[in-house]
LUMLUMDO-833464 format. One record per residue (C-alpha): residue in three letters; x, z negated, y. Coordinates in pm, whole numbers, padded with zeros to 5 digits, always signed. Layout:
BEGIN
ALAXZY
...
***
This chain:
BEGIN
GLY-00213+04097+06282
TRP-00375+03931+05983
LYS-00373+04262+05792
ALA+00004+04223+05757
LEU-00066+03943+05508
LEU-00220+04204+05276
LEU+00081+04438+05284
PRO+00378+04424+05041
GLN+00645+04180+05153
LEU+01022+04215+05136
ASN+01140+04006+04843
ARG+01341+04045+04526
GLN+01054+04181+04322
SER+00937+04443+04573
LEU+01297+04558+04632
TYR+01351+04569+04256
VAL+01041+04787+04205
TYR+01074+05015+04510
GLY+01453+05022+04544
SER+01512+04962+04916
GLU+01363+04828+05237
VAL+01277+05183+05343
ALA+01077+05238+05025
VAL+00887+04911+05081
GLU+00806+05023+05435
LYS+00677+05354+05295
GLU+00454+05158+05058
CYS+00317+04963+05358
ILE+00247+05292+05537
ARG+00076+05432+05226
GLN-00154+05129+05214
LEU-00233+05145+05586
GLU-00303+05519+05573
SER-00554+05466+05293
GLY-00779+05304+05557
VAL-00930+05066+05300
LEU-00898+04687+05304
VAL-00701+04622+04984
ILE-00474+04331+04890
HIS-00138+04458+04768
PRO-00002+04289+04451
PHE+00331+04219+04625
SER+00174+04066+04935
LEU+00159+03695+05016
MET-00137+03674+04777
SER+00116+03588+04505
TYR+00120+03237+04652
TYR-00260+03236+04635
ILE-00240+03322+04263
MET-00003+03031+04204
GLY-00242+02799+04390
MET-00534+02925+04183
MET-00332+02863+03868
ALA-00274+02500+03971
ILE-00643+02446+04058
THR-00750+02606+03730
PHE-00522+02377+03533
LEU-00659+02071+03716
ASN-01012+02185+03632
LEU-00927+02227+03266
ILE-00788+01872+03261
GLY-01053+01704+03474
ILE-01374+01860+03340
PRO-01343+01723+02982
MET-01240+01380+03114
GLU-01536+01372+03352
ILE-01784+01459+03077
ALA-01637+01228+02812
PHE-01521+00918+03000
LEU-01661+00893+03353
ASP-02030+00881+03250
GLY-02162+01004+03584
THR-01942+00770+03791
SER-01679+01020+03896
GLY-01728+00951+04266
MET-01768+01176+04566
ALA-01400+01277+04568
TRP-01424+01443+04227
GLU-01767+01589+04307
GLY-01621+01738+04624
PHE-01331+01885+04427
ASN-01580+02039+04181
VAL-01775+02201+04466
PHE-01452+02321+04627
SER-01331+02465+04295
ASP-01661+02643+04226
THR-01657+02792+04576
LEU-01298+02906+04534
PHE-01368+03067+04197
LEU-01670+03253+04340
ILE-01453+03379+04627
ASP-01188+03480+04375
VAL-01442+03698+04189
ALA-01513+03881+04516
LEU-01140+03913+04599
ASN-01067+04073+04263
PHE-01266+04377+04374
ARG-01007+04418+04652
MET-00693+04315+04462
GLY-00445+04595+04393
ILE-00334+04648+04036
ILE+00020+04675+03901
SER+00001+04955+03648
ASP+00251+04961+03362
ASP+00255+05342+03346
SER+00295+05405+03720
GLU+00561+05323+03977
GLU+00300+05277+04249
ALA+00044+04998+04275
ILE-00316+05114+04233
LEU-00488+05072+04571
ASP-00794+05291+04516
ILE-01114+05083+04544
LYS-01300+05279+04275
GLN-01019+05240+04021
ILE-00982+04869+04103
ARG-01356+04810+04070
ALA-01382+05001+03741
SER-01082+04823+03592
TYR-01210+04478+03690
LEU-01564+04540+03566
ARG-01423+04667+03238
THR-01188+04371+03177
TRP-01221+04029+03344
PHE-01545+04043+03543
ILE-01784+03892+03283
PRO-01550+03603+03181
ASP-01481+03531+03549
VAL-01852+03519+03641
ILE-01928+03284+03349
ALA-01638+03058+03441
ALA-01737+03060+03810
PHE-02096+02947+03747
PRO-02152+02683+04025
ILE-02218+02378+03809
GLY-02059+02161+04079
TYR-02340+02239+04323
ILE-02606+02149+04065
LEU-02435+01821+03979
LEU-02395+01733+04347
PHE-02761+01797+04436
ALA-02890+01628+04119
GLY-02665+01328+04184
LEU-02796+01294+04539
GLN-03154+01317+04408
TYR-03077+01050+04148
HIS-02935+00802+04399
ASN-03214+00861+04656
ASN-03505+00829+04411
ASP-03672+00487+04361
ASN-03929+00601+04103
PRO-03809+00483+03755
SER-03976+00766+03564
LYS-03834+01031+03793
THR-03497+00856+03782
ASN-03492+00876+03400
LYS-03591+01242+03417
VAL-03314+01320+03665
MET-03071+01124+03445
ARG-03156+01342+03145
ILE-03114+01653+03358
LEU-02778+01524+03474
MET-02664+01469+03114
PHE-02777+01820+03017
VAL-02603+01977+03317
ARG-02284+01781+03243
ILE-02282+01917+02890
LEU-02362+02264+03028
SER-02062+02232+03255
LEU-01846+02281+02947
ILE-01881+02654+03014
ARG-01636+02599+03296
LEU-01371+02558+03027
ALA-01390+02936+03000
ARG-01154+02922+03299
VAL-00875+02895+03043
SER-00890+03277+03029
ARG-00813+03279+03401
LEU-00516+03052+03342
VAL-00372+03305+03096
ARG-00437+03590+03340
PHE-00285+03401+03633
PHE+00028+03337+03426
ASN+00059+03709+03352
GLU+00008+03800+03719
VAL+00259+03541+03842
GLU+00509+03675+03591
LYS+00460+04026+03733
VAL+00473+03945+04104
SER+00708+03647+04100
ASN+00995+03662+04347
ALA+01245+03680+04062
ASN+01298+03960+03814
LEU+01541+03782+03583
GLU+01450+03788+03218
VAL+01525+03417+03187
VAL+01258+03344+03449
ARG+01003+03553+03262
LEU+01094+03373+02942
PHE+01046+03041+03121
PHE+00693+03145+03227
ARG+00605+03238+02869
ILE+00733+02907+02730
LEU+00559+02712+03006
SER+00227+02887+02940
LEU+00260+02817+02566
PHE+00323+02446+02617
MET+00043+02420+02872
MET-00199+02565+02617
ILE-00079+02319+02354
PHE-00122+02032+02602
LEU-00475+02147+02684
LEU-00561+02163+02313
CYS-00441+01805+02260
HIS-00615+01689+02579
TRP-00949+01848+02486
ASN-00925+01709+02133
GLY-00865+01359+02272
CYS-01171+01388+02496
ILE-01385+01513+02205
GLN-01281+01210+02001
TYR-01463+00986+02251
PHE-01734+01232+02355
VAL-01896+01265+02010
PRO-01952+00885+01960
MET-02088+00874+02315
LEU-02349+01140+02225
GLU-02450+00921+01927
GLU-02483+00626+02169
PHE-02194+00445+02001
PRO-02319+00349+01652
THR-02186+00025+01505
ASP-01952+00200+01261
CYS-01792+00435+01516
TRP-01424+00399+01600
VAL-01494+00304+01964
ARG-01675-00017+01863
LYS-01425-00094+01586
GLU-01141-00085+01842
ASN-01346-00291+02096
LEU-01325-00020+02364
MET-01678-00039+02500
ASN-01571-00225+02814
ALA-01216-00087+02833
THR-01084+00116+03123
VAL-01083+00495+03125
ILE-00706+00505+03075
VAL-00726+00287+02762
LYS-01013+00494+02617
TYR-00832+00818+02690
SER-00506+00689+02541
TRP-00682+00594+02218
GLY-00860+00931+02207
VAL-00535+01126+02246
PHE-00363+00900+01992
ARG-00633+00973+01735
ALA-00620+01345+01816
LEU-00243+01371+01774
SER-00247+01161+01456
GLN-00501+01396+01302
MET-00340+01717+01431
ILE-00004+01635+01276
ALA-00180+01496+00964
LEU-00023+01153+01011
SER-00341+00946+00975
TYR-00705+00927+01086
GLY-00595+00744+01401
SER-00705+00406+01265
MET-00692+00203+00944
ASP-01061+00262+00861
ALA-01197+00577+00704
PRO-01392+00803+00944
THR-01771+00817+00948
TYR-01960+01130+00844
VAL-01961+01278+01196
GLU-01604+01169+01262
MET-01499+01331+00934
TRP-01587+01673+01074
ILE-01389+01598+01388
VAL-01092+01499+01171
MET-01110+01824+00974
VAL-01134+02034+01289
SER-00838+01843+01436
MET-00626+01900+01128
VAL-00702+02272+01120
SER-00633+02309+01493
GLY-00310+02114+01447
CYS-00197+02354+01173
LEU-00283+02652+01391
MET-00102+02497+01687
TYR+00210+02439+01478
THR+00194+02795+01341
VAL+00152+02949+01685
LEU+00435+02737+01827
VAL+00679+02833+01552
ALA+00574+03200+01556
ASN+00608+03230+01934
ALA+00938+03045+01943
THR+01077+03269+01670
ALA+00951+03585+01841
MET+01093+03478+02178
ILE+01434+03411+02029
ALA+01445+03721+01810
ASN+01289+03970+02052
VAL+01364+03818+02389
ASP+01518+04145+02510
PRO+01639+04399+02254
ALA+01767+04631+02527
ALA+01974+04346+02673
LYS+02116+04266+02330
GLU+02205+04629+02285
TYR+02367+04626+02627
LYS+02587+04330+02534
SER+02685+04476+02198
LYS+02756+04825+02334
SER+02954+04752+02648
ARG+03212+04502+02522
LEU+03333+04478+02878
GLU+03493+04138+02856
HIS+03708+04228+02555
TYR+03821+04553+02713
MET+03906+04401+03051
ALA+04090+04109+02890
PHE+04289+04345+02668
MET+04387+04563+02964
LYS+04472+04250+03169
LEU+04281+04372+03472
PRO+04286+04159+03790
PRO+03993+03912+03826
GLU+03864+04092+04137
LEU+03851+04424+03955
GLN+03686+04263+03652
LEU+03414+04120+03874
HIS+03365+04458+04043
ILE+03331+04634+03706
SER+03086+04373+03577
ASN+02875+04406+03892
TYR+02874+04783+03851
TYR+02749+04764+03494
GLN+02479+04516+03596
ALA+02366+04737+03884
ARG+02390+05056+03679
TYR+02211+04939+03365
GLY+02024+04629+03488
GLY+02145+04425+03191
LYS+01987+04674+02948
TRP+02126+04960+02746
PHE+01951+05291+02690
ASP+02111+05602+02544
GLU+01988+05845+02807
LYS+02164+06145+02651
TYR+02000+06072+02315
VAL+01656+06049+02477
MET+01700+06374+02669
ASP+01835+06555+02360
THR+01549+06442+02134
VAL+01254+06531+02357
SER+01118+06883+02388
SER+01240+07119+02659
ALA+00902+07094+02836
LEU+00918+06713+02840
LYS+01279+06725+02955
GLU+01180+06942+03251
GLN+00897+06704+03338
ILE+01126+06400+03321
LEU+01385+06565+03544
ALA+01117+06687+03785
VAL+00983+06332+03824
MET+01330+06184+03865
CYS+01491+06442+04094
GLY+01236+06706+04200
HIS+01141+06535+04525
LEU+01509+06502+04621
LEU+01574+06876+04596
ARG+01264+06964+04797
ASN+01393+06754+05089
VAL+01691+06991+05125
PRO+01619+07302+05340
MET+01838+07513+05110
PHE+01604+07443+04813
GLN+01271+07462+04994
ASN+01033+07748+04911
ARG+01250+07853+04617
ASP+01141+07998+04287
GLU+01022+07724+04052
ASN+01244+07863+03775
PHE+01547+07823+04000
ILE+01457+07460+04077
CYS+01408+07387+03706
ALA+01752+07540+03638
VAL+01916+07320+03904
LEU+01767+06992+03779
PRO+01972+06966+03454
LYS+02291+07015+03658
LEU+02233+06694+03854
GLU+02442+06395+03748
TYR+02331+06035+03806
GLU+02582+05818+03992
LEU+02571+05466+04132
PHE+02787+05331+04411
GLN+02817+04964+04500
GLU+02804+04814+04845
GLY+03125+04899+05030
ASP+03225+05191+04805
VAL+03359+05496+04987
ILE+03167+05788+04838
ILE+03345+06069+05022
GLN+03645+06061+05254
GLN+03680+06259+05573
ASN+03916+06562+05565
VAL+03929+06555+05184
PRO+03825+06873+04997
GLY+03480+06829+04853
ASP+03333+06957+04533
ARG+02994+06782+04515
MET+02674+06737+04708
PHE+02481+06407+04690
PHE+02108+06331+04697
ILE+02008+05967+04764
ASP+01743+05834+04529
HIS+01751+05466+04633
GLY+01982+05289+04876
GLN+02146+05329+05215
VAL+02478+05483+05322
LEU+02668+05514+05650
MET+02800+05856+05757
GLU+03082+05815+06008
THR+03297+06062+06202
ASP+03525+06026+06500
PHE+03229+06087+06732
TYR+02912+05939+06576
LYS+02764+05715+06308
ARG+02444+05777+06115
GLU+02262+05587+05843
LEU+02103+05776+05555
CYS+01851+05638+05306
ASP+01605+05738+05033
GLY+01547+06113+05016
ASP+01843+06211+05238
PHE+02141+06418+05127
PHE+02506+06452+05230
GLY+02828+06624+05131
THR+02975+06967+05191
CYS+02772+07276+05124
VAL+02794+07356+04754
LEU+02870+07721+04831
THR+03217+07646+04968
LYS+03476+07387+04881
GLY+03561+07300+05237
LYS+03680+06966+05365
HIS+03438+06681+05428
LEU+03365+06637+05797
ALA+03270+06268+05768
THR+03336+05954+05571
VAL+03038+05821+05379
LYS+03028+05457+05268
ALA+02758+05277+05070
LEU+02580+05003+05268
THR+02382+04882+04963
ASN+02382+04960+04595
CYS+02314+05331+04619
GLN+02164+05539+04336
CYS+02243+05908+04382
PHE+02232+06239+04202
SER+02526+06474+04255
LEU+02550+06851+04219
SER+02886+07006+04139
CYS+02999+07314+04332
ASP+03123+07483+04014
ASP+02794+07424+03834
PHE+02596+07556+04128
GLN+02809+07868+04163
GLU+02771+07940+03794
LEU+02396+07889+03821
LEU+02359+08130+04115
LYS+02497+08414+03903
GLY+02168+08416+03713
PHE+01963+08431+04036
PRO+02118+08704+04256
ASP+01822+08725+04496
THR+01827+08351+04553
LYS+02202+08363+04609
LYS+02159+08622+04885
ASP+01889+08416+05056
ILE+02099+08099+05045
GLU+02406+08279+05179
LYS+02197+08409+05470
***
C-alpha cells in the first residue's frame, strides 16, 4: 500500500549503493522488520526534496520583492502561496524526525528513530524552526482585519502592525540554509551517480547563491529609501520612479546593485546620500567576497574535481596500450567496460593500503569485506575464528561482466567462488538455477574434480575466489579442522 512509497526504490543510486536488486529488496525487508514508520532516503521522497528545493528558491526570490516593492498589494494569490509555503515548511520539520539518514561512514541508511531524532535536533532543527515561523498566517489575518475595518484609527494601527510583521518576515530568508541542505541531499539521493552530475549540482548551487545575493541587494537598494519615506535626495526620486511599475523599480535596483558590486559606479551619475553610502560600501564588500568565492570554488572544482579519477586515468593508460597492440574495437570496448566496472572510474592501490595498515586493521577490513560470505558456506560454519581469519587473506577479488562464462562444465576446477554482489546462472544438462548475493559455487576446494555445471554472469558480478592450492596449504596448519571438513 502507501507504505511502499517510504521504501527504497530500484534506481541507479540504490543499485550503486547496495549492488543488486536482491540487496535492495533486503534493505526493504530490513526497514519493514524494524516496525517503525521511517522514510528511507532512497524512497520516492527524493522527488519531494526536489519540490521543496524549488519552493524554497521561490520563497527566497519572492519574499524580498514583496517587502520592498509590493507595499502590501501582493494580492491573494501571493498570500495564499505564503500560507501554503509556511504550512509545507512546518510539515517538513515534522517529517525530518522520520527521515532516514545517509551516513558517510556506514553502508546502511540510519533508520533508528532515536538516532534520527538526536541527529536532527543537534544539527538543523533550530534553523528549520526559525525559518518555518508562520509569518504568512499572521499577514493573512492582519490583512483581512485591515480590509474589514472601517475605523481610521484602528486601520492605521493595523497598518503599522502589518509593516512591522512584513519586516519581521525577513527571518524567512533563513530558509537559504534549507536550500543548501536540499542541494546536498539531492546530490546524495539523485538517480545518477556520475561525477559530472554531482559537479553540475555544485556549480548550480553556487550560481543560485550568487543570483540570490544580487537579487537581495537589488531589493535592499529600493527598500532602504522606502523606509525613509523617499526623501527628496534619494535615488528613487532622482530617477522619477515613484509611479513606475514594479518591474522598472526592480530593474533599477538590480542595476545599481550590480554596478556597485563590480565597482563600476554608484548606479547613477549623482553621489549617494549618507544612508545610501553605507549601502554602496556593503555592496562593494559583498561583491568582492562574491568574486573571491566564485574564483576559489571554480579553481577548487577544476583542481580537485576527482583526484582518484585523475589517478585512474594516469595509471591505466588503456587507450595507448590497446592502440599499440591493435586490439579489435569490440575487445577494446569490453576491456574499457571492465575497468569502469572494476574501479568505478577511480584508482586505489589496494595492495599498498593493505600493506601499510596494521595486522589487526587488516583482519578487520577483510572480515567486513568477506567474513559474511564465508559464514554462508556450511563448510566454514562453526569453525575456529583463527581458521576463518587465516582463510580471509587467501581470498582474491574478481569481477565478471554480464555474459562472461565464469566456469565451464566438465573442465577441471581449481577455485571456489563467493558472490559479493551480482547474479549468475548455474546451468547443467538437467536444471538451471540463479545465484545472487551471499551464494557460492565451484568445485569443492579439497579436490580438483571437474565442474558439474556451467556458470555465467547475468549482471556485473563481484566475487571472491579461493584457490584449491592455497586452501590445501592452509589446512596443513589446522589438522583438526581438516579432519572435520573431510568428514
